[in-house]
N, C-alpha and C positions, 0 to 999 in steps of 0.2 A: 519910188517904185517904177520900174521900167514898164513899157507898154506890154511886153510879153508876160511879165509877172502879173500885171493887172488883168489881162485876158484870162490867164490861168486861174486866178482867184475867182473871176466871174463864172467860169465854167464849173469850178469846184462848188461854189455857192448854189449854182443851178442844180447840181447833182444832189446836194443836201436837201434842197427844196423838193426834188422829185422823190427822194426817199421819205421825206416827211409826209408827202401826199399819199404815197403807197402804204405807209404805216397807218395812217388814218383809216384807209379803206380796209386794211387787214384787221385792225382792232375791232371793227364792227362785225367781223365774221365770227360765227360760232363754230369752234373746233371741238366742242364737246361731242362725245359719242363716236369719235373717229375710231375705226378698228382696222387693223392690218388685213383682216379678212375681206374688207371692201375692195382691196387692191387686186389687180390682175396677178395671176399666179407667179409670173416671173419677178414682179416687184415684191411680192411676199417673200420669195426666196432670197432676194437681195437684202431685204430688211433683216431676215433671220441671219444671213451671213455677216452683215455688219455688226449685229449684236454679238455673234460668236467671236468675231475678230476683236471687238472692243473688250469683251470679257477676258479673252486670252491675254491681252496686253495690260489689263488693269489689275494685275496681281499685287504689285507693290510699286513704290516710288521708282525703283531701278528699271522695271519693265516699262513703266509709263514714259519715263524720261528718254529711254532708248527709242521707243516707238515714235515720239515726236521728232527725234533727230533723223531717224530713218525716213520718215515722211518728208521732212524738209529737203533731204538729199535728193529725193525723187521729184519734189515739187518746190523748188526754191522761190517760186512766185508767191507762195503762201508764207509770208514773212512771220506770221504769228507762230508757226510751227517751231522755228528756231528760238524765238523769244520764249515760247512755252517750255522748250527744252532747257534753256539756260535758267529760267526761273524755277523749274522743277528740280534742277540740280541743287539749287539753294534750299528748296524744301527738304530734299534728302539730307543735306548737311545739317539742317536744323533738327531733323529727326535723330540723327546719330550723335549730335552734340549732347543730347539728353543722357546718353550713356557714355560719353567721353570723359576725359580728365577734368574738365572744367565745370560744366553745369551739374554733373552728377554729384559734385561736392556742395552745391548750393541748394539743390532741390531734393525733396524726399522721393522715395521710389513711387509713391502714389502720385505725386505731382508729375514725375517723369512720364508715367504711363498715361495720365490724363492729357498732358500736353501732346504726347505722341498721337493719341487717338484723335485729338482735335486737328492736328496737322494732317494726319493720314486721311481723315474724313474729307477735308477740303481738297486734298490732292486727288482722291478717288472720285469725288463728285465732279470736279472740273473735267477729268479725263472722260468719264462716262457721258458727259454732255458734249464735249468738243470733238472727241475722236470720231464718233459717227458722222459728224459734219465733214471732217477731213476725208473720210472714206467715201462718203457720198460724192464729194467733189472729184475724188480720184476715179470713181466709176463714171461720173459724168464726162470726164476727159476721155476715158477709155472708150466710151460708147459714143462720144461726140454728140451728147444729148443732155440738155438741162434736166436734172433729176431732183431739183430742190423742192418740188411739190411733195416729196416724200418726207421732208423734215418734220412736219407735225406728227407723223407716224413714229418718229424717233424721239418724240417729246421735246423737240427743240423749239425755242421761242419763235414767235412770228417775227420778232425783230430780226433774227438772223436769217429767216427765210427771205425777207425783203433784201437784206444786205447781200446774201449770196446771189440772188437774182441780178442785183445791180452789178456785182463783181463779174458775173458771167458775161454781161453785156459790155461793161466798160473797162474791166481789168484794172480797177483802182486798188492797188495793193495796200496803200496807206490806209484808206478808208476801211477796207476789210480787217486789217490788223487792229485798228483802234476800236472798231465795232466788236471784235472778238474780245478785246480787253473789257469793254463795257459789259458785254454779255456775261462773261465768266464771273466777274466780280459781283454783278447784280444777281447772278444765279446763286452765289454763296451767301448773299445777304441774310435771307431768312432761314436758309438751310443749315448755316454754320454760325455766322457772326451774331445773329440775334436768336439763335436757337436756345431755349431755356437750359437744356442740358449742358451745352458747351459754355454758356455764360457762367453757369454755376461751377463747373469743373475746371475751367481754363481761364476765360477772359476776365472774370471778376475776382480772381484769386490774387493773393499777395505775391505768389511766385511769378505770375505773369506780369504783374506790375514791376517786379524787380527785373525781370527779363527785359521789359521795355525801358526801364530806367538805365540799365547798363548799356543800352543801345546796341545790343548784339542782334540787331534786326536789319543788317545791311544785305542788299542783294548785290552780289559780286559776279562779274564776268572775267574769269582769267583769260589772258591772251598773251601771245608772244609778240612783244614789241619788235618792230623791224623784222619780224618773221624768223627770228633766231630760236629754233626749237630746243637747242641744247641748254639754254639759259632758264633760270627760274622765271615763270610767267609773271607778268605784271597784272594788276587788278584795275578794273574800271567798273562803275556801277552807281548805285544810289541807295538812299536810306528811306525806309518806311516809317513814318511817324503816324501815330494814332491808327492802329490796325482796325479799330472799330468804325472808322469813317470810310464809307463807300467812296466818297469824293477823293479822299487821299489815296486810296488804293488805285483808283482809275488814273489819277494824275501821275502816280508813280509809274504805272504801266506805260503811260505815254512818254514819260521821260526815258524809261529804259528802252523803249522802241527807238527813240531819237538817238540814243547812244549807239545802238546796234546798226541802224539802217540809214541814219540821216546825218551823222556827225562827220565821220571820215570813212572813206571806202576801205582804208587799211584796217580799221577797227573790226569791221565785219569779216574781212579776209583772215585776220589773225586770231579772232575768237574762233572761227570755224576751224582753223588749223589746229588750235589747241584742243577743241572739242573732239575732233576726229582722231587725234592722237591719244586721248585719254577717255576711254569708256567710263561711264558713271558707275561708281560703286557705292556712293553715299559717304565715303571717307574723305575728309579734307586733305588727306595725303594725296588725293588725286591731283591737286594743284600745287601744294607746297610740301613735298616729301622731306625736305630738310627741317621743317618745323613740326609737322604732324606725322604720325605713324599709325598704321592699321593694327599694329601689335603693341600691347601695353609694355613699355620699357621701364615703368616705375616699380620700385620694390614695394610690395603690399604693406600697408600700415605706416609708411614713412610720412612725415610732415611735409605738406606741400610748400615748396619754395618757388619763387618766381623763376620762370624759365624763358621769358621773352623780354626783349628790349627793342622797340621799334620793329616788330615783326621779324626779329632775328633771334635765334636761339642763343641763350647765354652759354658761355664756355663750360663744358662739362655737364650741362643739364640734359636730362632725357627729353626726347621729343614728346609732344602732347598727344595723348592717346585719342585717336579718332577712328572708331571702328567702322568697317563696311556695314551697310544696312542689314545684310543677311545674318550677321552675327549680333546685331543690336536688337532687332525686333522681329517677331514672327509676323507672317501675313495675317491680315484681318478679314474675317467674313463680314461684309457690310450688309446692312439692311437696305432694301431698295430705296432709291432716291425719292424724295417727296415730290408729288406731282404738282402741277400748276405752272403758269407762265408768269414770270416776274414782270414782264413789260406792261406798264400801265400809264407811263408818263412820257409824252413826246419830248420833254425837255432834255432827255438824255442825249439827243442828237446834237445838243449844244457842245458836247465834248469833241465833236468833229472839228469845230472851229475855234474852241477855246484855246488861247495861247498859254503855254506853260514855260516858265523860265528854264532855259537850258543850263543845267548845272555843270556840264562838261564831263560828267562822270568821275570827277575826282573823289576817290573813296579810300585810298591807301591809308592816309593819316587817320581818318575816322575809324577805320577797321582796326588798325594797330592799337589805337587808344582804347577801343572797346575791349580788346583782349587783355590789355593791361589793367583795365578797371575790374574785369572779372577776376583776374588773379589777385588783385588787392582785396576784393570782396571775400574771396576764399580764405585769405590769410586773416582778415578781420573777423570772419565768422569763427575760425578756429581759435583765435585769441580770446574771443568772448566766451566760447565754450570752455576753454581751459580755466579762465578766471572763475566761472561758475562752479567748476569742480573744486 
């Protein structure tokens, strides 16, 4: 380790210790009974405006995903906004997969709807928690004044109040991004992952276990290698194992952040180039139009035959139907988010310093094999059904 790296690590460790100390102080403060009416009039107006803007963009996965991207374009120093945008694209693809050519043949209509509501609730919850934070930062920059004392009035964890204050002073972009990953995944833990309703209708079902077994749970980032936009985009990304594990989800987020922002400068540049050229629709045709199509090209009632070989369409085979979100699912009217602050354990700050093995983002082979496994499962299911007849 060079002297420069050693000094940088010492400074970083000092920052983490400062955050830990501030979190201890904040944890002892009672935030119960806070009311927006306690604030000065201009701050009340700002809170109402932030709620309005958040609700406006929280209609569905497409509007959320676009809002993240628009924010990142304006504030590229907030790395999580781009990471959130790319991961949210994957959330949208997972939603429309349920109505596409593949999973719709393996899952019942009830299972499809239950899985969609599970994915949609998580997507909605994250947005209504994180987007007000982003807007408050935007107004802090615009007014050249730290406004993060308003975060508790937006029902944001004291964990993020400490982190945003630290970012405002030190501009530590990595630490803010990792903290946001920790916050959002921890926020989902009791509200979705361990919520009795979603455990019963999604996570503990045979359909979800099949989905996990088939490994169709990759997070992919399309990008243009060498910046050549006329060619089929390449894929980079990672795989989520054990969705029910908070630790696994946080570590996946850290690996995805590394892929986007710490691996090669060209990756970030070329992912951005692809994202800017392809607005999110929810259809996988957004990135591979030669393999997926937003219109169903199959003849109704025909027996499914394999269409892919190593992520290439077999000669004469129709493209895999992958509908845009607006044709797959209707918007959902959500019940209000459950109240309460998830933060109760100082050990979560260990994620700032925990080292995670860099996978390099190699995902293409795994992704192709996952599609082939799903096709084989469809054919096997049909064969069993025919034998039973």
